[in-house]
SENUDREN-416408 format. One record per residue (C-alpha): x, y, z; residue number from 1; residue in one letter. Coordinates in pm, whole numbers. Each point is the difference from the previous one (the first is absolute). Layout:
BEGIN
{east X | north Y | up Z | pos NUM | code A};
...
This chain:
BEGIN
{east 282 | north -1405 | up -7436 | pos 1 | code M};
{east 141 | north -295 | up 181 | pos 2 | code K};
{east 362 | north 11 | up 149 | pos 3 | code V};
{east 224 | north -289 | up 112 | pos 4 | code F};
{east 302 | north 62 | up 220 | pos 5 | code Y};
{east 313 | north -204 | up 38 | pos 6 | code M};
{east 280 | north 74 | up 239 | pos 7 | code T};
{east 356 | north -139 | up -8 | pos 8 | code F};
{east 258 | north 62 | up 264 | pos 9 | code G};
{east 6 | north 165 | up 338 | pos 10 | code C};
{east -249 | north 127 | up 258 | pos 11 | code K};
{east 49 | north 362 | up -128 | pos 12 | code V};
{east -123 | north -117 | up -343 | pos 13 | code N};
{east -315 | north -161 | up 161 | pos 14 | code Q};
{east -67 | north 326 | up 177 | pos 15 | code Y};
{east 37 | north 191 | up -321 | pos 16 | code E};
{east -229 | north -232 | up -191 | pos 17 | code T};
{east -273 | north 56 | up 258 | pos 18 | code E};
{east 40 | north 368 | up -37 | pos 19 | code C};
{east -30 | north -28 | up -389 | pos 20 | code I};
{east -314 | north -223 | up 46 | pos 21 | code K};
{east -164 | north 251 | up 218 | pos 22 | code Q};
{east 68 | north 277 | up -249 | pos 23 | code L};
{east -149 | north -199 | up -289 | pos 24 | code F};
{east -308 | north -102 | up 211 | pos 25 | code E};
{east -56 | north 369 | up 98 | pos 26 | code A};
{east -43 | north 66 | up -370 | pos 27 | code E};
{east -250 | north -277 | up -58 | pos 28 | code G};
{east 217 | north -294 | up -110 | pos 29 | code Y};
{east -88 | north -343 | up 117 | pos 30 | code E};
{east 246 | north -236 | up 151 | pos 31 | code T};
{east 14 | north -357 | up -133 | pos 32 | code V};
{east 197 | north -300 | up 133 | pos 33 | code E};
{east 111 | north -140 | up -338 | pos 34 | code S};
{east 188 | north 149 | up -303 | pos 35 | code P};
{east -230 | north -203 | up -220 | pos 36 | code L};
{east -297 | north 212 | up 104 | pos 37 | code N};
{east 186 | north 339 | up -9 | pos 38 | code A};
{east -17 | north 290 | up -241 | pos 39 | code D};
{east 325 | north 139 | up 170 | pos 40 | code I};
{east 283 | north -182 | up 173 | pos 41 | code A};
{east 221 | north 195 | up 243 | pos 42 | code I};
{east 333 | north -175 | up 56 | pos 43 | code I};
{east 209 | north 136 | up 278 | pos 44 | code N};
{east 357 | north -136 | up -77 | pos 45 | code T};
{east 315 | north -99 | up 194 | pos 46 | code C};
{east 356 | north 2 | up -92 | pos 47 | code T};
{east 186 | north -122 | up 314 | pos 48 | code V};
{east 127 | north -302 | up -190 | pos 49 | code T};
{east 24 | north -115 | up -358 | pos 50 | code S};
{east -258 | north -267 | up 82 | pos 51 | code A};
{east -238 | north 273 | up 105 | pos 52 | code A};
{east 48 | north 176 | up -325 | pos 53 | code D};
{east -72 | north -322 | up -190 | pos 54 | code S};
{east -316 | north -74 | up 207 | pos 55 | code K};
{east -141 | north 340 | up -74 | pos 56 | code C};
{east 70 | north -27 | up -378 | pos 57 | code R};
{east -141 | north -357 | up -8 | pos 58 | code Q};
{east -314 | north 120 | up 168 | pos 59 | code F};
{east -46 | north 281 | up -239 | pos 60 | code I};
{east 42 | north -216 | up -299 | pos 61 | code R};
{east -238 | north -268 | up 143 | pos 62 | code K};
{east -270 | north 263 | up 63 | pos 63 | code T};
{east 23 | north 148 | up -345 | pos 64 | code A};
{east -29 | north -348 | up -152 | pos 65 | code K};
{east -290 | north -102 | up 225 | pos 66 | code A};
{east -188 | north 320 | up -39 | pos 67 | code N};
{east 97 | north 182 | up -327 | pos 68 | code P};
{east -245 | north 289 | up 51 | pos 69 | code G};
{east 129 | north 92 | up 342 | pos 70 | code C};
{east 189 | north 335 | up 47 | pos 71 | code I};
{east 317 | north -98 | up 180 | pos 72 | code I};
{east 170 | north 257 | up 232 | pos 73 | code C};
{east 340 | north -79 | up 137 | pos 74 | code A};
{east 145 | north 216 | up 288 | pos 75 | code A};
{east 264 | north 3 | up 263 | pos 76 | code G};
{east 358 | north -104 | up 61 | pos 77 | code C};
{east 54 | north -225 | up -298 | pos 78 | code M};
{east -144 | north 246 | up -245 | pos 79 | code T};
{east 203 | north 281 | up 163 | pos 80 | code Q};
{east 319 | north -191 | up -91 | pos 81 | code T};
{east -95 | north -91 | up -358 | pos 82 | code L};
{east 272 | north 68 | up -256 | pos 83 | code D};
{east -267 | north 18 | up -267 | pos 84 | code N};
{east -388 | north 10 | up 25 | pos 85 | code D};
{east -15 | north -226 | up -316 | pos 86 | code K};
{east 86 | north -282 | up 238 | pos 87 | code L};
{east -366 | north 3 | up 108 | pos 88 | code L};
{east -187 | north 22 | up -332 | pos 89 | code P};
{east -316 | north -140 | up 163 | pos 90 | code E};
{east -38 | north 300 | up 222 | pos 91 | code C};
{east -213 | north 301 | up -95 | pos 92 | code S};
{east 108 | north 204 | up 304 | pos 93 | code V};
{east 349 | north -12 | up 158 | pos 94 | code I};
{east 96 | north 217 | up 299 | pos 95 | code V};
{east 277 | north -4 | up 252 | pos 96 | code G};
{east 18 | north -28 | up 374 | pos 97 | code S};
{east -91 | north 334 | up 122 | pos 98 | code R};
{east -304 | north 85 | up -217 | pos 99 | code N};
{east -212 | north -315 | up 54 | pos 100 | code K};
{east -288 | north 188 | up 149 | pos 101 | code T};
{east -47 | north 194 | up -319 | pos 102 | code S};
{east -104 | north -320 | up -177 | pos 103 | code L};
{east -377 | north 92 | up -14 | pos 104 | code P};
{east 96 | north 327 | up -184 | pos 105 | code Y};
{east 241 | north -198 | up -235 | pos 106 | code F};
{east -270 | north -261 | up -77 | pos 107 | code V};
{east -250 | north 269 | up -73 | pos 108 | code K};
{east 246 | north 168 | up -240 | pos 109 | code K};
{east 56 | north -334 | up -177 | pos 110 | code Y};
{east -377 | north -70 | up -31 | pos 111 | code L};
{east -40 | north 358 | up -138 | pos 112 | code S};
{east 271 | north 16 | up -264 | pos 113 | code D};
{east 97 | north -373 | up -38 | pos 114 | code G};
{east 366 | north 83 | up 6 | pos 115 | code E};
{east 242 | north -199 | up 207 | pos 116 | code R};
{east 117 | north 185 | up 317 | pos 117 | code Y};
{east 352 | north -49 | up 140 | pos 118 | code V};
{east 152 | north 191 | up 285 | pos 119 | code D};
{east 309 | north -151 | up 162 | pos 120 | code I};
{east 173 | north 329 | up 63 | pos 121 | code S};
{east 214 | north 83 | up 303 | pos 122 | code D};
{east -169 | north -114 | up 316 | pos 123 | code S};
{east 174 | north 250 | up 227 | pos 124 | code N};
{east -144 | north 307 | up 154 | pos 125 | code G};
{east -361 | north -111 | up 27 | pos 126 | code K};
{east -214 | north -9 | up 309 | pos 127 | code D};
{east -120 | north -316 | up 161 | pos 128 | code I};
{east -334 | north -133 | up -124 | pos 129 | code E};
{east -341 | north 98 | up 131 | pos 130 | code P};
{east -132 | north -183 | up 312 | pos 131 | code M};
{east -165 | north -335 | up -19 | pos 132 | code C};
{east -274 | north 65 | up 252 | pos 133 | code L};
{east -204 | north -317 | up -23 | pos 134 | code N};
{east 283 | north -255 | up 15 | pos 135 | code G};
{east -67 | north -342 | up -155 | pos 136 | code T};
{east -362 | north -34 | up 88 | pos 137 | code R};
{east -9 | north -375 | up 7 | pos 138 | code T};
{east 298 | north -39 | up 230 | pos 139 | code K};
{east 48 | north 32 | up 377 | pos 140 | code T};
{east 341 | north 172 | up -47 | pos 141 | code R};
{east 77 | north 322 | up -193 | pos 142 | code A};
{east 322 | north 160 | up -122 | pos 143 | code Y};
{east 92 | north 362 | up 27 | pos 144 | code I};
{east 266 | north 106 | up -238 | pos 145 | code K};
{east 192 | north 274 | up 184 | pos 146 | code I};
{east 325 | north 23 | up -205 | pos 147 | code Q};
{east 128 | north -59 | up -347 | pos 148 | code D};
{east 339 | north -1 | up -181 | pos 149 | code G};
{east 340 | north -125 | up 90 | pos 150 | code C};
{east 353 | north 154 | up -26 | pos 151 | code E};
{east 211 | north -279 | up 157 | pos 152 | code M};
{east 113 | north -151 | up -345 | pos 153 | code F};
{east 104 | north -345 | up 122 | pos 154 | code C};
{east 206 | north -148 | up -274 | pos 155 | code T};
{east -255 | north -262 | up -90 | pos 156 | code Y};
{east -318 | north 208 | up 4 | pos 157 | code C};
{east -183 | north 189 | up -277 | pos 158 | code A};
{east -272 | north 133 | up 218 | pos 159 | code I};
{east 161 | north 343 | up 54 | pos 160 | code P};
{east -16 | north 40 | up -382 | pos 161 | code H};
{east -365 | north -112 | up 1 | pos 162 | code A};
{east -119 | north 190 | up 298 | pos 163 | code R};
{east 207 | north 314 | up 2 | pos 164 | code G};
{east 70 | north 233 | up 297 | pos 165 | code K};
{east -150 | north -5 | up 339 | pos 166 | code L};
{east -336 | north 135 | up 72 | pos 167 | code S};
{east -207 | north -20 | up 326 | pos 168 | code S};
{east -366 | north 36 | up 76 | pos 169 | code K};
{east -75 | north 280 | up 244 | pos 170 | code P};
{east -92 | north -130 | up 351 | pos 171 | code I};
{east -340 | north 170 | up -12 | pos 172 | code D};
{east -84 | north -182 | up -312 | pos 173 | code D};
{east 102 | north -330 | up 159 | pos 174 | code I};
{east -216 | north 65 | up 296 | pos 175 | code I};
{east -290 | north 79 | up -224 | pos 176 | code K};
{east 55 | north -321 | up -199 | pos 177 | code E};
{east 41 | north -208 | up 311 | pos 178 | code A};
{east -318 | north 141 | up 159 | pos 179 | code T};
{east -202 | north -86 | up -301 | pos 180 | code S};
{east 138 | north -347 | up -19 | pos 181 | code L};
{east -72 | north -60 | up 374 | pos 182 | code I};
{east -359 | north 136 | up -30 | pos 183 | code S};
{east -66 | north -231 | up -299 | pos 184 | code S};
{east 88 | north -302 | up 211 | pos 185 | code G};
{east 366 | north -86 | up -59 | pos 186 | code H};
{east 165 | north -138 | up 312 | pos 187 | code K};
{east 353 | north -1 | up -125 | pos 188 | code E};
{east 183 | north 291 | up -172 | pos 189 | code L};
{east 327 | north -72 | up -172 | pos 190 | code I};
{east 239 | north 298 | up -67 | pos 191 | code L};
{east 187 | north -63 | up -323 | pos 192 | code T};
{east 242 | north 168 | up -235 | pos 193 | code G};
{east 271 | north -69 | up -244 | pos 194 | code I};
{east 272 | north 83 | up 267 | pos 195 | code N};
{east -215 | north 54 | up 304 | pos 196 | code L};
{east 267 | north 106 | up 240 | pos 197 | code C};
{east 77 | north 297 | up -229 | pos 198 | code C};
{east -334 | north 149 | up 87 | pos 199 | code Y};
{east 31 | north 380 | up 35 | pos 200 | code G};
{east 369 | north 12 | up -100 | pos 201 | code R};
{east -54 | north 224 | up -305 | pos 202 | code E};
{east -205 | north 245 | up 206 | pos 203 | code L};
{east 321 | north 137 | up 160 | pos 204 | code G};
{east -153 | north 10 | up 348 | pos 205 | code G};
{east -3 | north -233 | up 299 | pos 206 | code S};
{east -310 | north -203 | up -119 | pos 207 | code T};
{east 82 | north -373 | up 6 | pos 208 | code R};
{east -182 | north -334 | up -38 | pos 209 | code L};
{east -50 | north -22 | up 379 | pos 210 | code I};
{east -201 | north 321 | up -18 | pos 211 | code D};
{east -240 | north -135 | up -260 | pos 212 | code A};
{east -20 | north -326 | up 201 | pos 213 | code L};
{east -84 | north 171 | up 326 | pos 214 | code E};
{east -266 | north 215 | up -179 | pos 215 | code A};
{east -172 | north -309 | up -143 | pos 216 | code V};
{east 14 | north -188 | up 327 | pos 217 | code C};
{east -162 | north 295 | up 184 | pos 218 | code S};
{east -351 | north -29 | up -160 | pos 219 | code L};
{east -309 | north -130 | up 151 | pos 220 | code E};
{east -149 | north -339 | up -78 | pos 221 | code G};
{east 76 | north -374 | up 3 | pos 222 | code E};
{east 289 | north -54 | up -228 | pos 223 | code Y};
{east 380 | north -77 | up -11 | pos 224 | code R};
{east 279 | north 128 | up -207 | pos 225 | code V};
{east 267 | north -181 | up -190 | pos 226 | code R};
{east 318 | north 109 | up -191 | pos 227 | code L};
{east 91 | north -138 | up -329 | pos 228 | code S};
{east 364 | north -64 | up -108 | pos 229 | code S};
{east 259 | north 222 | up 165 | pos 230 | code I};
{east 364 | north 58 | up -41 | pos 231 | code E};
{east 209 | north -112 | up 309 | pos 232 | code P};
{east 243 | north 298 | up 5 | pos 233 | code E};
{east -262 | north 268 | up 31 | pos 234 | code M};
{east -152 | north -73 | up 342 | pos 235 | code L};
{east 167 | north 179 | up 294 | pos 236 | code T};
{east -13 | north -95 | up 368 | pos 237 | code D};
{east -243 | north 294 | up 50 | pos 238 | code S};
{east -224 | north -132 | up -271 | pos 239 | code D};
{east -10 | north -339 | up 166 | pos 240 | code L};
{east -89 | north 149 | up 341 | pos 241 | code E};
{east -282 | north 187 | up -148 | pos 242 | code R};
{east -125 | north -294 | up -209 | pos 243 | code M};
{east 6 | north -229 | up 313 | pos 244 | code A};
{east -236 | north 237 | up 176 | pos 245 | code S};
{east -271 | north -35 | up -276 | pos 246 | code L};
{east -243 | north -265 | up 112 | pos 247 | code E};
{east -164 | north -20 | up -335 | pos 248 | code R};
{east 319 | north -81 | up -187 | pos 249 | code L};
{east 37 | north -358 | up -106 | pos 250 | code C};
{east 311 | north -177 | up 109 | pos 251 | code P};
{east 89 | north -114 | up -348 | pos 252 | code H};
{east 292 | north 166 | up -183 | pos 253 | code F};
{east 107 | north -90 | up -353 | pos 254 | code H};
{east 358 | north 106 | up -16 | pos 255 | code L};
{east 163 | north -18 | up -334 | pos 256 | code S};
{east 318 | north -203 | up 20 | pos 257 | code L};
{east 97 | north -104 | up -357 | pos 258 | code Q};
{east 310 | north -180 | up 122 | pos 259 | code S};
{east 139 | north -135 | up 331 | pos 260 | code G};
{east 356 | north 48 | up -124 | pos 261 | code C};
{east 182 | north 331 | up 48 | pos 262 | code D};
{east 208 | north -22 | up -315 | pos 263 | code S};
{east -314 | north -54 | up -212 | pos 264 | code V};
{east -179 | north 278 | up 172 | pos 265 | code L};
{east 281 | north 234 | up -75 | pos 266 | code K};
{east -7 | north -99 | up -376 | pos 267 | code R};
{east -372 | north 57 | up 14 | pos 268 | code M};
{east 56 | north 345 | up 140 | pos 269 | code K};
{east -220 | north -57 | up 290 | pos 270 | code R};
{east 42 | north 250 | up 283 | pos 271 | code H};
{east 41 | north -242 | up 295 | pos 272 | code Y};
{east 197 | north -312 | up 94 | pos 273 | code D};
{east -116 | north -317 | up 171 | pos 274 | code T};
{east 115 | north 127 | up 342 | pos 275 | code G};
{east -223 | north 313 | up -26 | pos 276 | code M};
{east -287 | north -218 | up -130 | pos 277 | code Y};
{east 29 | north -254 | up 283 | pos 278 | code Y};
{east 17 | north 274 | up 258 | pos 279 | code E};
{east -333 | north 143 | up -128 | pos 280 | code L};
{east -162 | north -344 | up -8 | pos 281 | code V};
{east 102 | north -47 | up 373 | pos 282 | code T};
{east -135 | north 340 | up 95 | pos 283 | code K};
{east -334 | north -68 | up -161 | pos 284 | code L};
{east -39 | north -336 | up 156 | pos 285 | code K};
{east 75 | north 150 | up 339 | pos 286 | code K};
{east -243 | north 284 | up -34 | pos 287 | code R};
{east -297 | north -180 | up -165 | pos 288 | code F};
{east -167 | north -313 | up 147 | pos 289 | code K};
{east -29 | north -299 | up -237 | pos 290 | code D};
{east 183 | north 203 | up -258 | pos 291 | code C};
{east 26 | north -145 | up -351 | pos 292 | code A};
{east 287 | north 98 | up -226 | pos 293 | code I};
{east -46 | north -79 | up -370 | pos 294 | code T};
{east 222 | north 88 | up -290 | pos 295 | code T};
{east 105 | north -17 | up -364 | pos 296 | code D};
{east 308 | north -198 | up -100 | pos 297 | code I};
{east 160 | north -7 | up -339 | pos 298 | code M};
{east 225 | north -286 | up -104 | pos 299 | code V};
{east 242 | north -14 | up -300 | pos 300 | code G};
{east 117 | north 359 | up -3 | pos 301 | code F};
{east 297 | north 46 | up -244 | pos 302 | code P};
{east 321 | north -139 | up 140 | pos 303 | code G};
{east -180 | north -170 | up 300 | pos 304 | code E};
{east 223 | north -289 | up 94 | pos 305 | code S};
{east -107 | north -318 | up 183 | pos 306 | code E};
{east 151 | north 129 | up 317 | pos 307 | code E};
{east -195 | north 331 | up -30 | pos 308 | code E};
{east -320 | north -197 | up -74 | pos 309 | code H};
{east 61 | north -215 | up 311 | pos 310 | code K};
{east 71 | north 311 | up 206 | pos 311 | code A};
{east -341 | north 137 | up -111 | pos 312 | code S};
{east -176 | north -311 | up 112 | pos 313 | code I};
{east 179 | north 3 | up 331 | pos 314 | code S};
{east -98 | north 357 | up 72 | pos 315 | code F};
{east -359 | north -84 | up -84 | pos 316 | code A};
{east 11 | north -266 | up 261 | pos 317 | code K};
{east 158 | north 238 | up 251 | pos 318 | code K};
{east -267 | north 269 | up -64 | pos 319 | code A};
{east -275 | north -276 | up 62 | pos 320 | code A};
{east -232 | north 146 | up -267 | pos 321 | code F};
{east -364 | north -87 | up 29 | pos 322 | code A};
{east -16 | north -32 | up -371 | pos 323 | code D};
{east 177 | north 139 | up -320 | pos 324 | code A};
{east -60 | north 62 | up -370 | pos 325 | code H};
{east 280 | north -155 | up -187 | pos 326 | code I};
{east 83 | north 85 | up -361 | pos 327 | code F};
{east 294 | north -32 | up -246 | pos 328 | code P};
{east 191 | north 296 | up -122 | pos 329 | code F};
{east -152 | north 145 | up -323 | pos 330 | code S};
{east 193 | north 213 | up -241 | pos 331 | code R};
{east -160 | north 337 | up -58 | pos 332 | code R};
{east 108 | north 246 | up -277 | pos 333 | code K};
{east 174 | north 319 | up 106 | pos 334 | code N};
{east 104 | north -137 | up 333 | pos 335 | code T};
{east 368 | north -50 | up 109 | pos 336 | code P};
{east -57 | north -370 | up 89 | pos 337 | code A};
{east -109 | north -72 | up -358 | pos 338 | code D};
{east 360 | north 76 | up -106 | pos 339 | code K};
{east 185 | north -177 | up 282 | pos 340 | code M};
{east 226 | north -289 | up -82 | pos 341 | code P};
{east -57 | north -356 | up 129 | pos 342 | code L};
{east -373 | north -16 | up -75 | pos 343 | code Q};
{east -138 | north -331 | up 127 | pos 344 | code L};
{east -197 | north -245 | up -212 | pos 345 | code D};
{east -358 | north -80 | up 63 | pos 346 | code N};
{east 64 | north -346 | up 128 | pos 347 | code K};
{east 226 | north 126 | up 275 | pos 348 | code T};
{east -248 | north 278 | up 97 | pos 349 | code K};
{east -281 | north -253 | up 10 | pos 350 | code H};
{east 199 | north -246 | up 224 | pos 351 | code R};
{east 88 | north 275 | up 240 | pos 352 | code R};
{east -358 | north 127 | up 17 | pos 353 | code A};
{east -112 | north -358 | up 101 | pos 354 | code L};
{east 283 | north -17 | up 251 | pos 355 | code E};
{east -100 | north 332 | up 163 | pos 356 | code M};
{east -368 | north -106 | up -13 | pos 357 | code A};
{east 71 | north -314 | up 197 | pos 358 | code A};
{east 165 | north 199 | up 265 | pos 359 | code A};
{east -287 | north 253 | up 16 | pos 360 | code I};
{east -247 | north -291 | up 26 | pos 361 | code K};
{east 165 | north -124 | up 312 | pos 362 | code E};
{east 0 | north 345 | up 149 | pos 363 | code L};
{east -374 | north 36 | up -78 | pos 364 | code R};
{east -76 | north -326 | up 174 | pos 365 | code A};
{east 190 | north 121 | up 309 | pos 366 | code D};
{east -184 | north 323 | up -1 | pos 367 | code F};
{east -336 | north -164 | up -32 | pos 368 | code L};
{east 82 | north -247 | up 283 | pos 369 | code E};
{east 92 | north 302 | up 217 | pos 370 | code G};
{east -356 | north 130 | up -54 | pos 371 | code M};
{east -167 | north -307 | up 148 | pos 372 | code V};
{east -146 | north 80 | up 340 | pos 373 | code G};
{east -11 | north 379 | up -59 | pos 374 | code K};
{east -325 | north 203 | up 1 | pos 375 | code T};
{east -14 | north 253 | up -289 | pos 376 | code V};
{east -246 | north 224 | up -169 | pos 377 | code Y};
{east -102 | north -118 | up -343 | pos 378 | code V};
{east -161 | north 211 | up -268 | pos 379 | code L};
{east -228 | north -249 | up -181 | pos 380 | code F};
{east -9 | north 51 | up -379 | pos 381 | code E};
{east -200 | north -289 | up -144 | pos 382 | code K};
{east -133 | north -345 | up 41 | pos 383 | code E};
{east 197 | north -270 | up -184 | pos 384 | code S};
{east -261 | north -256 | up -127 | pos 385 | code S};
{east -214 | north -138 | up 280 | pos 386 | code L};
{east 283 | north -96 | up 232 | pos 387 | code L};
{east 169 | north 324 | up 134 | pos 388 | code F};
{east -31 | north 361 | up 68 | pos 389 | code H};
{east 345 | north 161 | up -67 | pos 390 | code Q};
{east 193 | north 319 | up 30 | pos 391 | code G};
{east 326 | north 146 | up 117 | pos 392 | code H};
{east 138 | north 74 | up 349 | pos 393 | code S};
{east 177 | north 333 | up 63 | pos 394 | code D};
{east 329 | north -152 | up -74 | pos 395 | code N};
{east -135 | north -118 | up -335 | pos 396 | code Y};
{east -33 | north -367 | up 82 | pos 397 | code T};
{east -276 | north -179 | up -195 | pos 398 | code L};
{east -251 | north -140 | up 253 | pos 399 | code V};
{east -284 | north -240 | up -53 | pos 400 | code K};
{east -280 | north -92 | up 234 | pos 401 | code I};
{east -283 | north -263 | up -44 | pos 402 | code D};
{east -297 | north 137 | up -179 | pos 403 | code R};
{east -274 | north 89 | up 244 | pos 404 | code I};
{east -278 | north -73 | up -252 | pos 405 | code S};
{east -66 | north 37 | up -367 | pos 406 | code E};
{east -199 | north 315 | up 54 | pos 407 | code N};
{east 230 | north 178 | up 231 | pos 408 | code V};
{east 275 | north 232 | up -123 | pos 409 | code T};
{east 280 | north 163 | up 214 | pos 410 | code L};
{east 124 | north 211 | up -290 | pos 411 | code R};
{east 120 | north 355 | up 120 | pos 412 | code R};
{east -2 | north -104 | up 366 | pos 413 | code Q};
{east 311 | north 37 | up 232 | pos 414 | code L};
{east -36 | north -294 | up 234 | pos 415 | code L};
{east 228 | north -164 | up 265 | pos 416 | code L};
{east 132 | north -343 | up -89 | pos 417 | code V};
{east 203 | north -248 | up 185 | pos 418 | code R};
{east 244 | north -182 | up -227 | pos 419 | code I};
{east -5 | north -380 | up 41 | pos 420 | code T};
{east 188 | north -154 | up -283 | pos 421 | code S};
{east 170 | north 78 | up -342 | pos 422 | code H};
{east 96 | north -166 | up -333 | pos 423 | code D};
{east 261 | north 129 | up -240 | pos 424 | code E};
{east -193 | north 293 | up -113 | pos 425 | code S};
{east -237 | north 129 | up 264 | pos 426 | code C};
{east -112 | north -31 | up 371 | pos 427 | code C};
{east -329 | north -138 | up 135 | pos 428 | code Y};
{east -181 | north 114 | up 301 | pos 429 | code G};
{east -322 | north 53 | up 183 | pos 430 | code E};
{east -199 | north 312 | up 103 | pos 431 | code L};
{east 60 | north 135 | up 352 | pos 432 | code V};
{east -340 | north 57 | up 168 | pos 433 | code K};
{east -15 | north 333 | up 171 | pos 434 | code K};
């Protein structure tokens, strides 16, 4: 039977979909690239915003309409937080966030008895998924999920309800997975998790994220290591010193900010203030050459005044972010922020998002201008038409060089490039001859 996979949301979801795909393929299922050609559609959902919920449901309905005979299976965060499984009548199988890798069994069960299968029970107390040993085989970079769950309960966020308590992958398993990925040709390994800096916390010992990071960086082979999104209050000075000694670690850190205004951060129940955040940014830029700091910024949180919004923009400029993901506040059921007074209208949130985006665009231009003249290693990922080879530097700058010839590919090669110019989205350069 033919299976189509669709992933919504974060890098953790991407990793989990790849694990699910490998499990299906191991049992003889064929992967297809279109839901129109599929006997089964696996849809890995996201619930980080109300818009994410809507996109997932729209895709499910669209798939059911376009391919009426398809067995549709919905899994993940959005399904975990469903009030009623009847909200997804098109789905034959519905499972939550911690039992996705049992989908081949659930599909077999449905094929055997023809009865709709629904399991959106409590996601707590379950181990982290099996390892994804092959990575995404068509990609140069591979994700390793080392952590799941979140217990921070920020006032706006539904993810703790969707993902449950903390769980961490044993370091020996991480090493086994990383070794397999390196041997299969991946040149960049990205450690990811729902709350990555909480790695090891539930184990009750001294194991921390830095220990897993050092273990992955110690293996043999030509590769580099990158961290996905991390929380700013969870990195100690000792962590930073040990991180700075790791030559394989990329100098790119995605530090979740949410707001650059202390009063808004307090209402969000974030565990840092702008002073702590800026101190960490300063330390990272001091320790890591050509360090890039990227972030997430929310606008329009309940009660956010014009002064607080302007303070957030001012702080973004002060932090000199290399880039940022900007999004409006989205009300989520069963969160304190959903019940807060002074909810802002969509027009105001949209305007503020545009204003923040304009500030970030200027910061991005400044960062790219600062890259001109530097020499960096670029992991080439693909050829864009007949004009360019392109890839990312270690600080996650998109870099393009002139195509050598139509028949030459640089994919999966780490090569030294001198940056010569930039536009608003990327840098351009030339190979450095050894």
